[in-house]
C-alpha positions in Angstrom: -10.5 -13.8 28.9 -9.5 -14.3 25.2 -6.7 -16.8 25.1 -5.1 -18.5 22.2 -1.8 -19.6 20.5 0.7 -19.0 17.8 -0.3 -21.5 15.1 1.1 -22.7 11.8 0.2 -20.7 8.7 -0.8 -23.9 6.8 -3.2 -25.1 9.5 -4.6 -22.0 11.2 -8.2 -23.1 11.7 -7.3 -26.7 12.5 -4.7 -25.8 15.2 -7.0 -23.2 16.6 -9.6 -25.9 17.2 -7.0 -28.3 18.5 -5.7 -25.8 21.1 -9.1 -24.4 22.0 -7.9 -21.0 20.9 -10.2 -18.0 20.6 -7.3 -15.9 19.2 -4.4 -16.9 17.0 -1.1 -15.4 15.9 0.6 -16.5 12.7 3.6 -15.8 10.5 2.6 -14.9 6.9 6.1 -15.7 5.6 9.2 -17.4 7.0 10.2 -15.9 10.3 13.9 -15.7 9.2 13.5 -14.4 5.7 12.8 -11.1 3.9 10.5 -12.8 1.4 7.1 -11.2 1.0 4.0 -13.1 2.0 2.3 -15.2 -0.6 -1.5 -15.8 -0.9 -2.6 -19.3 0.1 -6.3 -19.2 -0.7 -7.5 -19.4 2.9 -7.3 -15.7 3.6 -11.1 -15.2 3.5 -11.7 -18.3 5.6 -9.4 -17.0 8.3 -10.8 -13.5 8.1 -14.4 -14.8 8.5 -13.6 -17.5 11.1 -14.6 -15.4 14.1 -11.1 -15.7 15.5 -9.2 -12.7 16.6 -6.1 -12.8 14.4 -2.6 -11.2 14.9 0.4 -11.5 12.6 4.0 -11.7 13.8 6.5 -10.0 11.5 9.7 -11.8 10.6 12.5 -11.7 13.1 14.9 -10.0 10.6 12.8 -6.9 10.7 14.8 -4.3 12.8 13.9 -0.7 12.3 16.4 0.2 15.1 19.4 -1.1 13.1 22.3 1.2 12.3 22.6 -0.5 8.9 20.7 1.6 6.3 20.1 -1.5 4.2 18.4 -3.3 7.1 16.3 -0.2 7.8 15.2 0.0 4.1 14.4 -3.8 4.0 12.5 -3.3 7.3 10.4 -0.5 5.8 9.5 -2.6 2.8 8.8 -5.6 4.9 6.4 -3.6 7.1 4.4 -2.6 4.1 4.3 -6.1 2.7 3.4 -7.7 6.1 0.7 -5.2 7.0 -0.9 -5.4 3.5 -1.1 -9.2 3.8 -2.3 -9.0 7.4 -5.3 -6.9 6.3 -6.3 -9.8 4.0 -6.6 -12.2 6.9 -8.4 -9.6 9.1 -5.5 -9.1 11.5 -5.9 -6.7 14.4 -2.2 -5.8 14.2 1.3 -6.9 13.2 3.7 -7.6 16.0 7.3 -6.3 15.5 10.1 -6.7 18.0 11.5 -3.4 19.2 14.9 -4.4 18.0 18.3 -2.8 18.7 21.1 -0.9 16.9 24.0 -3.0 15.9 27.6 -2.4 17.0 28.1 0.5 19.4 24.7 2.1 18.8 22.7 3.7 21.5 19.0 3.6 22.4 18.6 7.0 20.8 20.2 5.7 17.6 17.6 2.9 17.6 14.7 5.4 18.1 15.9 7.5 15.2 16.0 4.4 13.0 12.3 3.7 13.9 11.3 7.3 13.1 13.1 7.0 9.7 11.5 3.7 8.8 8.0 4.8 9.6 8.3 8.3 8.0 5.6 8.8 5.4 4.1 5.3 5.6 0.4 4.6 5.5 -0.2 1.1 6.8 -3.6 -0.7 6.8 -3.2 -2.3 10.2 -1.5 -1.2 13.5 2.1 -2.0 14.3 2.3 -3.5 17.8 5.8 -3.1 19.2 6.9 -6.0 21.4 9.3 -5.6 24.3 12.5 -7.7 24.0 14.6 -9.7 26.4 18.2 -8.8 25.5 20.6 -6.1 24.3 22.0 -3.2 26.4 20.8 -0.7 23.8 17.6 -2.4 22.8 14.8 0.2 22.3 12.1 -1.9 24.1 13.9 -4.0 26.7 13.8 -1.4 29.5 10.5 0.3 29.7 11.9 3.7 30.2 13.5 3.4 26.8 10.3 1.9 25.4 8.4 5.0 26.6 10.8 7.2 24.7 10.4 5.2 21.6 6.6 5.2 21.9 6.4 8.9 22.5 8.5 9.6 19.4 6.4 7.4 17.2 2.9 8.6 18.3 1.7 11.0 15.6 3.9 9.5 12.9 0.9 8.6 10.8 1.3 4.9 11.6 -1.0 3.5 14.4 1.3 2.2 17.1 0.3 -0.3 19.8 2.0 -2.4 22.5 2.6 -6.2 22.7 3.8 -7.3 26.2 5.7 -10.6 26.3 5.9 -11.9 29.8 9.1 -14.0 29.2 10.8 -11.0 27.6 9.8 -8.7 30.5 11.1 -11.1 33.1 14.4 -11.9 31.3 14.8 -8.3 30.3 14.7 -7.1 33.9 11.2 -5.8 34.3 9.1 -7.1 37.2 5.9 -8.7 36.0 3.9 -7.3 38.9 4.7 -3.7 37.6 5.0 -4.3 33.9 1.5 -3.4 32.9 1.5 -0.3 35.2 4.6 1.0 33.5 3.4 0.4 29.9 -0.1 1.8 30.6 1.5 4.9 32.1 2.9 6.0 28.7 0.7 4.1 26.2 -2.7 4.0 27.9 -3.4 0.5 26.7 -1.8 -2.8 25.9 -3.1 -4.5 22.7 -1.8 -8.1 23.1 0.0 -10.2 25.6 2.4 -13.0 24.7 1.8 -15.3 27.7 5.0 -17.2 28.0 7.0 -18.6 30.9 10.8 -18.1 31.0 13.6 -20.8 31.2 16.0 -18.2 32.6 16.4 -16.1 35.7 15.2 -12.5 36.1 17.3 -10.0 34.0 19.2 -12.8 32.3 18.8 -11.1 28.9 18.0 -14.5 27.4 14.9 -15.0 25.2 14.0 -18.7 25.9 10.3 -19.5 26.4 9.1 -22.2 28.7 5.9 -24.1 29.3 4.0 -23.3 32.5 5.2 -25.5 35.3 8.8 -25.7 34.0 9.7 -22.0 33.9 10.7 -19.2 36.4 7.7 -16.8 36.0 4.8 -19.1 37.1 1.4 -19.3 35.6 -0.2 -17.2 38.3 2.1 -14.3 37.7 1.4 -14.5 33.9 -2.3 -14.7 34.5 -2.1 -11.6 36.7 -0.5 -9.7 33.9 -3.3 -10.8 31.5 -5.9 -9.4 34.0 -4.0 -6.1 34.3 -3.5 -5.8 30.6 -7.1 -6.5 29.8 -6.5 -7.6 26.2 -6.2 -10.9 24.2 -3.3 -13.2 25.0 -1.5 -15.9 22.9 0.9 -18.5 24.1 4.2 -19.1 22.2 5.4 -21.9 24.3 7.4 -24.9 23.0 6.2 -28.4 22.3 3.7 -28.0 19.6 -0.1 -28.1 19.7 -0.5 -30.5 22.6 1.8 -28.5 24.9 0.3 -25.2 24.0 -3.2 -26.6 24.6 -2.0 -27.6 28.1 -0.6 -24.1 28.7 -3.9 -22.5 27.6 -5.8 -24.8 30.0 -3.4 -23.9 32.9 -4.0 -20.2 32.2 -7.8 -20.6 32.0 -7.6 -22.5 35.3 -6.4 -19.3 37.0 -9.7 -17.7 36.1 -12.2 -20.3 37.3 
């Protein structure tokens, strides 16, 4: 079972060793900025490290937005992030499914995604991540996620799935059936974000928790990892020490 952590861009290899990670996820630029990634000189070292690498796109990226300026920025950001991700050998760029602003519908959000991806040729896959909140979010409820996925397959961009266990629980999807539902329309899950949730089922709140202090439970998350049969990263609070503890708890479920 390949388990790892989201680590700091400036200390990828060091934090991978400190957490005992076999897979890492990183931001290539600030998570709350539109700024393009900048080369740091360690791209080759990361690419040749033997680690499985995933990149998380900035949170501002929202192809489902009703705002044409946001969609255009999201399109440009996707190009910049995937090009930089290829340099570190990333297996994919994780993008939140997002939601239309104002009174938009799920269908509006899906049309936004179709527009943003039209004509793009990206060097690494885009892994769409389920989200916790928003009544019209395109990837909170898995029936909507299925509609989005089916519209994007064949777009010319390789589309994959990232399953966040905290988001599924808080978004109203039972963890015991989450993989079954996603596999039914996508055929595979590419990455699991193995997180506990601070909040109750269907709360709509995206607040990650460490194992032992959340409402999902480490066994339920480990079961998702088995069913998904793909790499998993923890994005839990508390820094390197707490993430290492969460990784050890997950690994303990498989011994």
